[in-house]
Each structure stands twice: as structure tokens, then as C-alpha cells.
C-alpha positions in Angstrom: 51.1 36.7 22.3 53.7 35.6 19.8 53.8 37.8 16.7 53.4 36.0 13.4 56.4 35.9 11.2 57.0 34.7 7.6 57.9 31.3 8.8 54.5 31.1 10.6 52.7 31.0 7.2 51.0 27.5 7.2 52.7 24.8 5.1 49.7 24.7 2.7 50.9 28.2 1.5 54.6 27.6 1.6 54.8 27.8 -2.2 53.6 31.4 -2.0 56.0 32.6 0.8 58.6 33.9 -1.7 56.1 35.6 -4.0 57.2 39.2 -3.4 54.0 40.8 -4.8 52.0 39.3 -1.9 52.2 41.7 1.1 52.6 38.9 3.7 53.5 41.4 6.4 50.1 43.1 6.1 48.2 39.8 5.9 50.1 38.4 9.0 49.4 41.6 10.9 45.7 41.3 10.1 45.8 37.6 11.1 47.2 38.7 14.5 44.2 40.9 15.1 41.8 38.2 14.0 43.5 35.6 16.2 42.0 37.3 19.3 38.5 36.0 18.3 39.4 32.9 16.3 39.7 29.3 17.6 43.0 28.6 15.7 46.0 30.3 14.2 45.2 28.6 10.8 41.6 30.0 10.8 42.9 33.5 11.6 45.5 33.3 8.8 43.2 32.0 6.1 40.5 34.6 7.1 43.0 37.4 6.8 44.2 36.1 3.4 40.6 35.9 2.2 39.6 39.3 3.4 42.7 40.9 1.9 42.0 39.2 -1.5 38.4 40.3 -1.5 39.6 43.9 -1.2 42.1 43.3 -3.9 39.5 42.3 -6.6 37.8 45.7 -6.1 40.8 47.5 -7.5 41.2 48.5 -11.1 44.6 46.8 -11.5 44.3 43.4 -9.7 47.3 41.6 -8.3 46.4 38.0 -9.2 49.1 36.5 -6.9 47.2 37.9 -4.0 43.9 36.6 -5.4 45.4 33.1 -5.8 46.4 33.1 -2.2 42.9 34.1 -1.2 41.3 31.4 -3.4 43.6 28.7 -2.0 42.7 29.9 1.5 39.0 29.6 0.6 39.5 26.0 -0.8 41.3 24.9 2.4 38.3 26.1 4.4 35.5 25.1 2.1 34.4 28.7 1.6 32.9 28.2 -1.8 30.9 31.5 -2.0 34.0 33.6 -1.3 36.0 31.6 -3.8 33.4 32.3 -6.5 33.5 36.0 -5.7 37.3 36.0 -5.9 37.5 34.3 -9.3 34.7 36.1 -11.1 37.2 38.2 -13.0 39.5 35.3 -13.6 42.0 36.1 -16.3 45.2 34.1 -15.5 45.5 30.4 -16.0 46.2 29.7 -12.3 43.0 31.6 -11.2 40.9 30.0 -14.0 42.1 26.5 -12.9 41.2 27.2 -9.3 37.8 28.4 -10.4 37.4 25.1 -12.2 37.8 23.3 -8.9 35.0 25.4 -7.5 32.7 24.8 -10.5 33.3 21.1 -10.2 32.3 21.2 -6.5 29.1 23.0 -7.6 28.5 20.5 -10.4 28.4 23.4 -12.9 29.3 21.7 -16.2 28.5 24.8 -18.2 30.9 26.9 -16.1 33.6 24.3 -16.5 33.2 24.4 -20.3 33.6 28.1 -20.3 36.8 27.8 -18.2 38.2 25.1 -20.4 37.7 27.3 -23.5 39.3 30.3 -21.8 42.4 28.2 -20.7 42.8 26.6 -24.2 43.2 30.1 -25.7 46.0 30.9 -23.2 47.9 27.6 -23.1 50.0 26.1 -26.0 52.5 23.3 -26.3 55.2 25.9 -25.4 53.6 26.9 -22.1 55.2 26.1 -18.8 54.6 22.6 -17.4 52.4 23.9 -14.6 49.9 25.5 -17.0 49.9 22.4 -19.2 49.0 20.4 -16.1 46.3 22.9 -15.2 44.7 22.6 -18.6 44.8 18.8 -18.3 43.2 19.0 -14.9 40.3 21.1 -16.2 39.7 18.6 -18.9 39.5 15.8 -16.3 37.1 17.8 -14.1 34.8 18.7 -17.0 34.6 15.1 -18.2 34.1 13.8 -14.7 31.4 16.3 -14.0 29.6 15.4 -17.2 30.2 11.6 -16.6 31.6 11.7 -20.1 33.4 8.7 -21.6 36.2 11.1 -22.6 37.2 11.1 -19.0 39.4 8.0 -19.7 41.4 9.9 -22.4 41.6 13.0 -20.2 43.0 10.9 -17.3 45.5 9.3 -19.6 46.7 12.7 -20.9 47.0 13.9 -17.3 49.0 10.8 -16.3 51.4 11.3 -19.3 52.0 14.9 -18.4 53.0 13.9 -14.8 55.4 11.3 -16.2 56.8 13.9 -18.6 57.2 16.5 -15.9 58.2 14.6 -12.7 58.7 17.9 -10.9 54.9 18.3 -11.0 54.7 15.2 -8.8 57.6 16.2 -6.5 56.2 19.7 -6.0 52.5 19.3 -6.8 50.2 22.2 -7.2 46.8 22.1 -5.5 45.1 21.4 -8.9 47.1 18.2 -9.4 46.2 16.9 -6.0 42.5 17.7 -6.4 42.5 16.0 -9.9 44.0 12.8 -8.2 41.2 13.0 -5.6 38.6 13.1 -8.4 40.2 10.3 -10.4 40.3 8.1 -7.2 36.6 8.9 -6.6 35.7 8.0 -10.1 37.5 4.7 -9.9 35.8 3.9 -6.6 32.4 4.7 -8.2 32.9 2.2 -11.0 34.1 -0.5 -8.5 37.8 -0.4 -9.2 38.9 -0.5 -5.6 42.5 -1.5 -6.1 43.2 1.2 -8.7 41.4 3.7 -6.5 43.7 2.7 -3.6 46.8 3.2 -5.7 45.7 6.7 -6.7 44.9 7.5 -3.0 48.4 6.3 -2.0 49.9 8.7 -4.6 47.7 11.5 -3.4 48.7 10.9 0.2 52.4 10.9 -0.6 52.0 14.3 -2.4 49.9 15.7 0.4 52.4 14.6 3.1 55.3 16.0 1.2 53.5 19.4 1.1 52.0 18.9 4.6 48.7 19.9 3.0 46.3 19.0 5.7 43.1 19.7 3.7 44.2 17.2 1.0 45.2 14.7 3.8 41.6 15.1 5.1 40.2 14.3 1.6 42.5 11.3 1.5 40.7 10.0 4.6 37.4 10.6 3.0 38.4 8.7 -0.1 39.8 5.8 1.9 36.5 5.7 3.8 34.5 5.6 0.5 36.7 2.8 -0.8 36.2 0.8 2.5 32.4 1.2 2.0 32.7 -0.2 -1.5 34.4 -3.3 -0.1 31.9 -3.6 2.8 34.6 -2.8 5.4 32.2 -0.5 7.4 34.2 -0.4 10.6 37.3 0.8 8.8 35.2 3.3 6.8 33.9 4.8 10.0 37.5 5.2 11.3 38.5 7.1 8.2 35.4 9.3 8.3 36.1 10.1 12.0 39.7 11.0 11.0 38.3 13.1 8.2 36.1 14.9 10.7 39.0 15.4 13.1 41.3 17.0 10.4 38.5 19.2 9.2 37.8 20.5 12.7 41.5 21.3 13.1 41.4 23.4 9.8 37.9 24.8 10.3 37.3 23.1 6.9 33.5 23.5 7.0 32.7 21.7 3.8 34.9 18.7 5.0 33.0 18.7 8.3 29.7 18.6 6.5 30.9 15.8 4.2 32.3 13.7 7.1 29.1 14.0 9.1 26.9 13.2 6.1 29.0 10.1 5.4 28.8 9.0 9.0 25.0 9.4 8.8 24.8 7.4 5.6 26.7 4.6 7.3 24.0 4.5 10.0 21.4 4.1 7.2 23.2 1.0 5.9 22.6 -0.6 9.3 19.1 1.0 9.7 20.1 3.0 12.7 17.8 5.8 11.6 17.7 7.9 14.8 21.5 8.1 14.8 21.5 9.0 11.1 19.2 12.0 11.8 21.6 13.4 14.4 24.5 13.2 11.9 22.5 14.8 9.1 21.3 17.6 11.3 24.9 18.3 12.4 26.0 18.2 8.7 23.4 20.7 7.6 24.9 23.3 9.9 28.1 23.2 7.8 26.5 23.2 4.4 26.9 26.7 3.2 26.3 26.1 -0.5 22.7 25.9 -1.7 23.2 22.7 -3.7 24.8 20.9 -0.7 22.0 22.2 1.5 19.3 20.8 -0.7 20.8 17.3 -0.5 21.1 17.5 3.3 17.6 18.8 3.6 16.3 16.0 1.4 18.1 13.5 3.5 16.7 14.9 6.7 13.2 15.2 5.3 13.3 11.6 4.1 14.4 10.0 7.4 12.1 12.2 9.5 9.2 11.3 7.3 10.0 7.6 7.8 10.3 8.1 11.6 7.0 9.9 11.7 8.4 13.3 12.6 6.2 15.0 10.1 6.5 18.6 11.4 10.3 18.5 11.2 10.2 16.7 7.9 7.9 19.3 6.4 10.1 22.2 7.5 13.2 20.7 5.9 11.5 19.6 2.7 9.8 23.0 2.1 13.2 24.7 2.7 14.8 22.2 0.3 12.1 22.9 -2.4 12.6 26.6 -2.1 16.4 26.2 -2.6 15.8 23.7 -5.5 13.5 26.2 -7.2 16.3 28.8 -6.8 19.2 26.7 -8.0 17.3 24.5 -10.5 19.8 21.6 -10.1 17.1 18.9 -10.4 17.3 17.4 -7.0 14.1 15.6 -7.3 14.1 13.9 -3.8 12.8 17.1 -2.1 9.7 16.9 -4.2 9.2 13.1 -4.1 9.6 12.8 -0.3 7.3 15.8 0.2 4.7 13.9 -1.9 5.1 10.8 0.4 4.9 13.0 3.5 1.7 14.7 2.2 0.2 11.2 1.4 1.0 10.1 5.0 -0.7 13.2 6.3 -3.8 12.6 4.1 -3.4 15.7 1.9 -3.8 14.0 -1.4 -4.7 17.1 -3.4 -1.5 18.9 -2.4 0.5 15.7 -2.9 -0.8 15.5 -6.5 0.4 19.1 -7.1 4.0 18.3 -6.0 3.9 14.9 -7.9 3.4 16.9 -11.1 6.5 19.0 -10.3 8.5 15.9 -9.7 7.3 14.5 -13.0 8.6 17.5 -14.9 12.1 17.0 -13.4 12.0 13.2 -14.2 10.8 13.8 -17.8 13.8 16.2 -18.5 16.3 14.0 -16.7 18.6 11.3 -18.2 19.3 10.0 -14.7 17.6 6.6 -14.0 17.7 7.3 -10.2 15.6 10.4 -10.7 13.0 8.6 -12.7 13.0 5.8 -10.1 12.4 8.3 -7.3 9.5 9.9 -9.2 7.9 6.6 -10.1 8.2 5.4 -6.5 6.4 8.4 -5.2 3.8 8.0 -7.9 3.2 4.4 -6.8 2.7 5.5 -3.2 0.2 8.2 -4.4 -1.7 5.7 -6.5 -2.0 3.3 -3.6 -3.3 6.1 -1.3 -5.9 6.9 -4.0 -7.0 3.2 -3.7 -5.9 2.3 -7.2 -3.8 -0.7 -6.2 -3.6 -2.1 -9.7 -1.9 1.1 -11.0 0.3 1.3 -8.0 1.6 -2.2 -8.5 2.2 -1.5 -12.2 4.2 1.6 -11.4 6.2 0.0 -8.6 7.0 -3.1 -10.8 8.4 -0.7 -13.4 10.7 0.8 -10.6 11.9 -2.7 -9.8 12.9 -3.2 -13.5 14.5 0.2 -13.7 16.4 -0.4 -10.5 17.6 -3.8 -11.6 18.7 -2.5 -15.0 20.7 0.4 -13.5 21.9 -1.4 -10.4 20.0 1.0 -8.2 20.1 -1.1 -5.0 18.4 1.5 -2.8 15.4 1.8 -5.1 15.2 -2.0 -5.6 14.8 -2.6 -1.9 12.4 0.3 -1.5 10.2 -0.6 -4.4 10.0 -4.2 -3.2 9.0 -3.0 0.2 6.3 -0.7 -1.2 4.9 -3.5 -3.3 4.5 -5.6 -0.2 2.8 -2.7 1.5 0.4 -2.1 -1.4 -0.7 -5.8 -1.4 -1.2 -5.7 2.4 -3.5 -2.7 1.9 -5.3 -4.5 -0.8 -5.8 -7.5 1.6 -7.3 -5.3 4.3 -9.6 -3.8 1.7 -10.8 -7.0 0.1 -9.8 -9.8 2.5 -8.3 -11.8 -0.3 -5.5 -14.1 1.0 -3.8 -14.1 -2.4 -2.8 -10.5 -1.6 -1.2 -11.7 1.6 0.8 -14.2 -0.5 1.9 -11.4 -2.8 2.8 -9.2 0.1 5.0 -12.0 1.5 6.5 -12.7 -1.9 8.1 -9.2 -2.1 9.3 -9.3 1.5 10.9 -12.6 0.8 12.8 -11.0 -2.0 14.2 -8.4 0.4 15.2 -11.3 2.8 16.9 -13.0 -0.2 18.7 -9.9 -1.2 19.8 -9.0 2.3 21.1 -12.6 2.9 23.1 -12.6 -0.3 24.6 -9.2 0.5 25.4 -9.9 4.1 23.2 -7.0 5.3 22.2 -8.4 8.7 20.1 -5.3 9.9 18.1 -5.3 6.7 17.7 -9.1 6.8 16.4 -8.9 10.4 14.0 -6.0 9.7 12.5 -7.9 6.7 12.1 -11.0 8.9 10.1 -8.8 11.4 7.7 -7.8 8.6 7.3 -11.3 7.4 6.6 -12.4 10.9 3.9 -9.7 11.1 2.3 -10.8 7.8 2.3 -14.5 8.9 0.7 -13.4 12.1 -2.1 -11.7 10.2 -2.5 -14.9 8.2 -2.8 -16.8 11.4 0.4 -18.8 10.9 1.7 -18.3 14.5 4.4 -21.0 14.5 6.0 -19.7 11.3 5.7 -16.1 12.6 7.3 -17.0 15.9 10.2 -18.8 14.1 11.0 -15.5 12.2 10.8 -13.5 15.4 13.2 -15.9 17.2 15.7 -15.5 14.3 15.4 -11.7 14.6 16.2 -12.1 18.3 19.4 -13.9 17.6 20.5 -11.3 15.0 19.6 -8.4 17.3 21.8 -9.9 20.1 24.7 -10.3 17.6 24.3 -6.7 16.4 23.8 -5.4 19.9 20.8 -3.5 18.6 18.6 -2.7 21.6 15.6 -1.4 19.5 15.6 -4.5 17.3 15.9 -6.7 20.4 12.8 -5.1 21.8 10.9 -5.6 18.5 11.7 -9.3 18.6 10.8 -9.8 22.3 7.5 -7.9 21.9 6.4 -10.4 19.2 7.6 -13.5 21.0 5.8 -12.4 24.2 2.7 -11.9 22.2 2.9 -15.3 20.6 3.4 -16.9 24.0 0.3 -15.1 25.2 -1.4 -16.6 22.2 -2.1 -13.2 20.7 -3.0 -13.9 17.1 -3.3 -10.3 15.7 -1.0 -7.3 15.3 -2.0 -3.6 15.1 -1.6 -2.2 11.6 0.1 0.8 13.0 2.9 -1.4 14.3 3.7 -3.2 11.1 3.4 0.0 9.1 6.1 1.6 11.2 8.3 -1.4 10.7 7.8 -1.2 6.9 8.6 2.5 7.0 11.9 1.8 8.7 13.2 -0.4 5.8 12.4 2.5 3.5 15.3 4.4 5.2 17.9 1.9 4.0 20.7 3.2 1.8 23.6 1.0 0.8 27.0 2.3 1.9 28.8 0.1 -0.5 28.5 -1.4 -4.0 26.2 -4.4 -4.4 28.2 -7.6 -4.3 28.2 -9.9 -7.3 26.5 -13.2 -6.6 27.7 -16.3 -8.6 25.2 -17.3 -11.3 23.6 -20.7 -10.5 23.8 -23.6 -12.9 20.5 -23.7 -14.9 18.9 -27.0 -16.0 15.5 -26.4 -17.4 12.5 -24.0 -17.6 9.0 -25.3 -17.8 5.7 -23.5 -18.3 3.0 -25.5 -16.6 -0.7 -25.1 -17.1 -2.0 -24.3 -13.6 -5.4 -26.2 -13.9 -4.2 -29.3 -15.6 -0.6 -29.5 -14.4 0.5 -30.3 -18.0 3.7 -28.7 -19.4 2.9 -26.2 -22.2 6.5 -25.3 -23.0 9.9 -26.8 -22.0 13.4 -25.5 -22.5 16.5 -27.4 -21.4 19.7 -25.4 -20.6 21.5 -28.6 -19.8 20.7 -31.4 -22.3 22.8 -33.9 -20.3 20.2 -34.1 -17.6 17.1 -36.1 -18.6 13.8 -34.9 -17.0 10.2 -35.9 -17.7 8.4 -32.6 -17.7 5.0 -34.3 -17.2 6.2 -36.0 -14.0 7.7 -32.7 -12.8 4.4 -30.9 -13.6 2.4 -33.4 -11.6 4.8 -33.2 -8.7 4.7 -29.4 -8.6 0.9 -29.3 -8.9 0.5 -31.8 -6.0 3.0 -29.9 -3.8 1.2 -26.6 -4.5 -2.2 -28.1 -3.6 -0.7 -29.6 -0.4 0.9 -26.2 0.5 -2.4 -24.4 -0.1 -4.3 -26.8 2.1 -1.7 -26.7 4.9 -0.8 -23.0 4.8 -3.8 -21.4 3.2 -1.6 -19.3 1.0 -0.8 -21.1 -2.3 1.5 -18.3 -3.5 3.9 -18.7 -0.5 5.5 -21.7 -2.1 8.4 -20.2 -4.1 10.9 -23.0 -4.2 11.7 -26.6 -3.3 15.2 -27.8 -2.6 16.3 -31.4 -2.8 19.7 -33.1 -3.2 21.4 -30.3 -5.2 18.3 -29.2 -7.2 16.2 -26.2 -6.6 12.8 -25.9 -8.2 11.8 -22.2 -8.4 8.2 -21.2 -9.2 6.4 -18.1 -10.4 2.6 -18.2 -10.1 0.1 -16.4 -12.4 -3.6 -17.0 -12.8 -3.2 -19.7 -15.5 0.4 -20.8 -15.3 3.2 -21.9 -13.0 6.5 -21.0 -14.5 9.2 -23.3 -13.2 13.0 -22.9 -13.2 15.1 -25.9 -12.2 18.7 -25.0 -11.2 21.2 -25.8 -8.5 20.6 -22.8 -6.3 18.1 -20.0 -5.8 19.4 -16.4 -6.0 17.5 -13.1 -6.3 18.9 -12.5 -9.8 17.4 -15.8 -10.9 14.2 -15.0 -9.1 14.0 -11.7 -11.0 14.8 -13.3 -14.4 12.2 -16.0 -13.9 9.6 -13.4 -13.0 10.5 -11.4 -16.1 10.4 -14.4 -18.3 7.0 -15.4 -16.9 5.7 -11.9 -17.5 6.9 -11.7 -21.1 5.9 -15.3 -21.9 2.4 -14.7 -20.7 2.2 -11.5 -22.7 3.4 -13.2 -25.9 1.5 -16.5 -25.4 -1.8 -15.8 -23.6 -3.3 -19.0 -22.1 -5.8 -20.8 -24.3 -9.1 -21.7 -22.6 -10.5 -25.3 -23.1 -7.6 -26.4 -25.2 -7.3 -30.1 -26.3 -3.7 -31.1 -25.7 -0.6 -28.9 -26.1 0.5 -27.7 -29.6 4.2 -27.0 -29.3 4.1 -25.0 -32.6 2.2 -22.3 -30.7 5.3 -21.5 -28.7 7.6 -20.9 -31.7 10.0 -18.1 -30.7 9.9 -18.9 -27.0 13.5 -20.3 -27.1 14.7 -16.8 -28.3 12.8 -15.3 -25.3 14.8 -17.7 -23.0 18.0 -16.6 -24.7 17.2 -12.9 -24.4 16.4 -13.1 -20.7 18.7 -15.8 -19.3 21.5 -15.4 -21.9 23.0 -18.1 -24.1 22.6 -21.7 -22.9 26.2 -22.3 -23.9 
């Protein structure tokens, strides 16, 4: 066996080779011993450095150069617990700044604040450039962890320092590189892909110049995240696989967990849930930190609940709840998915107990996603209790919350659950209007998936609509949806989806008119597993022409607003036409609410139905955004102007202020 020499110190630690206070000969000798039972020379070296540093901090007079080497070894391996132990007695600026990286990884904003205060006492304008950069890095990390608007100023200060001291770019310290990774991640989160790419290029140049393989691994992760944002999922997977490969070479456990988790999330974007579970289970094995474990356990519990693997789901969710109660980080999903699991198992009493625990977290949280997760589980619980009216109200509030905060995952999930609630109500009361409402929300998912180019989600939603149409006895329409699914499944090479389509087509050909509730329930469950890998794409706003509130019984227009005054329309004729079309649709299809829009020669007539009115929006194209705004306008208009029974004619003065409502919801007509 070749004995380790000073030149064998890995390149990540080259900047410490000449530090005489570090006994490299002893550390290298210890590494030689460890190499006998370690898979790589790098793992043996870093473990030796960590072990030696852990002994050092027990001394009365601590050599902080040795500690710094140990902390950097911990960071390159993702050993966060050891890094925390090594930096507990942090006194020097380098050790404090390294601890700040650890606190950022743990999302400990309070700890970051304490570190910032300690460094500010030690660093002045006369301090060396490295310490000035370290202070600036900690400011960036704290602002980023708190999602504070001051992060912009902190990043500008950080950039200015690097320009002032170019040697900090040519010979970057690990804190500088990590700060660039964080800044790139923040830019990606707010949708600034090009700026995030430029930061990533700079980080890659720095990491290559130092041959810092852990940072090169993080570069691959960041590039994968940027590709996700742009919808380039194949390229994203390539970067995540490279991230996984580099992490394996370094025994970088945190990196391995992150890579596997990201690969699993990619599978959720295409609704390949079984593959996602495999990745999440593999990721969990590398998650050593309690906070990271809770997130992985929540992911596993969620998908296993959706797939009907209740025993495995319960095991993971209970473990997640125990860790959440220990760490108190407010990861609400372990509670909300346990509520949903208990509902599916029929244990409503226990579900209510955990729903209250989720409510406490939601009430004390400023995060819209946590409130949405709680309200979703509450809607599921209310429906299980048979209170369909309350369930619909709660889930509609989730739709509004999701739309306001661009929470794509919860938007799809709440629409799905609304469809399921109406389907349950139909089976309870045999009212076809509930079938229409169930279809309405599935059609919204179809619209969203089509606009966003999400073929798997689009196909799964078509499967559900096919099932609902089958229940309604509309076999030809249902078969048409199933045939469309068949084409998409062949394109995606998705064998499971192909079988779902063939199963239905064969049943139609055998003139089977019904479908087992268990079958469509499992299909609905599947869509609940959808998580977007990228940012929601912006859809161009259609050209709006007019909005008309029609009295449902008489067909007369109660209120008319023209966005485009150059187009002349007789609202009475339009009202009569829409009334006639709706009556025809109801007679032909049996489900009056299924008619959502009519397209003709560049015009689209969109409709929202309530008991007394048909709210009509005339534009050049239907989009989900316009559908949502029309629904919101109809809801608020009906609240503000309740229908008058047995009215003689239309008094336009009654709708004073409605133009302002149009402006508030649809924006200026200019």
C-alpha cells in the first residue's frame, strides 16, 4: 500500500497544506489506518481529519486551524451533526462563517443571527479581505434563510467586495463558493433563469480552479434545478445523475440524498409514482439530519398513501411526526397526510385529533403553502364526515389561496379533491348536477395540463373524465377520452397508462356502461401525487370583449360590461342564444353544467353557471386564468347583487359599482 504524503492531501484542502499548526503527518497516518476499511482514499482522509478535530475541541487551548480543517471535511461529506459539534465553541471569524453555512443548511435563522452579531463585533473596515467577504457571506445567508427583501442589498454588497478584491475570486474560500450557490438558487426560485445560469458558470469556474469536487457536485444540482424551471426535464435528469455520481465519489451523503430526492420529484412531475417511491426510499437512507429526514418521510408517507400502501405510509408518517415534535420546524405535511391516511382507513376520530395539530401549525405560520396543506386535509376530512357543503367551501378557499400564491401543486390537488367531493355527493343523492360539477373541476385540470404541456397529468385527467362520463352514461364521449389517452400513453411509452386506456376501451366495446368506484378512486388518488418540477409557465392573456350577467330563467341580460367598445354586440340576442344552447345541451347530454364554452370564428363564449344566473365572458380564447377570473367575478357579483325574484324588467341602477368589480378582478379595460 502506498503511504500517504503531503501531496496526497485532496485538492479541496490544498489551501491548508502549508498551515504549519495542522499536524498533517499525524492526520495522514490515521488516514492510512482508516483506508483499510474505507471505500475511498478521500473518505479515509476526511474521516481522519474529522476525528482529529473532534479530539482537538476537547482541549483547553483549541487550535482553530485544525478545527477549520475538520469542519471543511464535514462539509465536503455532508456530516452536519459533526460540523455542529466542531463549531459549538466557535470564536474565530473563519469558524463562525463555516458554522453559518451549517445553520443555513438547517434553516436556523436564529442561529444565523447570533453568528452575524458575533462576526460584526470582530470585523471592521480594516480587517483582511477574507474576513470582510466572510461577513458579507453571512449577511447573504441570513437574508436568504429569512426570505428577507434585504437579500438584494446583501448580494450587491457581496458582489462589490468580490470586485474590490479580485483575489477572492481567483483564490476563493469555501464560503464564497457556497454564497454563489445560494444566490444562484435564489435567482432560480424567482424565475430568473439567465442570471442563475451566469452565477452557476462563475461558481463552476471557481470550483474547477480549486478542483473542489463537492462544489462541482452542487453546480450539477443547481443546473438541474434551472433546467426544471425551464421545463427541460431530460437535461435536468442528466445533471442530477451527475450530481449523484460526484456525490458517490466523495461519499457526500447529503448530496446523495439531495440527488435521489430530486430524481424522485422528477418522477412525480410525470406521475410515475412507483419509481418516485424507490428514489425517496433511497434518499431517506442518506438523510442524517432530523429536518431533512422529516421532509423525506413526509414525501414517502404522501406517495405511499396515494398508492394505497397504508402500512408503510403510517410507519413513515408517525416517524416523521415524532421528529417534527422534536425539532419543531413546522413541517405540516407529516400531519396533514396522516390526517388523509386516517380518513382513508376510516379512523375519523383520530384524524380529527391530528387535524387540530395541523391547524395549530397553520395558524402560527406565515407560509401560504402550509395553510393550503392544512385546508386541503380539512376539506378531505369534512367530505369524509359527509358535510359536502363545508368540504366544497374549504377546498374552494384552497383554490383561491393557491392561485394567489402561484402554488401550482395545491391548485391541481384542490381541483382534484373538489371533483372527488362532488362525485361522492352524486353517489349519495343521485343528483346529476353534482356529476356536472365533478366534471367541471376535472376539465380545469385538463385545461391547466394542456396549457403547461404536462402530458402525463393531461392524460390522467382525461382518464378521470372518461370515468365520470361513463357513470353519466355518455359512452361515446367517454370512449373518445380513452382513445386520446391511448395515443398519449404510446407517445410517453407509459405501460401502466396504456393499460388503463385499453381497459376502458375494451369495456366500451363490450358495451359495459358502468365502472367500479374503487377504480376511478385510485385514478383520482394518482393525480394527487403530482408535484411540478418547474415553474408554472405564463399563458398569454386573451383579448376580452364583454362580460354579461344573464338571468337563468328568462335569458335576459341583467348586467353588461364591454371591454372592447369597438365591437357592437346585442346582449339580448347573445342571452337568447346562450339560453337556447344550454337547453339543447341539457336535453342532449343530460348535464347542463357541462357546457362551459362555445367557440366560433375567433370568438369564445365562456360560461359560469349558478342557480339564478349564467355569467358569460366573451373573448378570443379560453384559458384557465380567464376561467378562474370569470368564476371569481360570478361569485362576488352574486354575493353583491343577489338575484331578485319575480322582477319586472331590469333596473340597471341596481348594479351601480359592478364596473369597479370588473376592474378589480379583470384589471383595467385599457
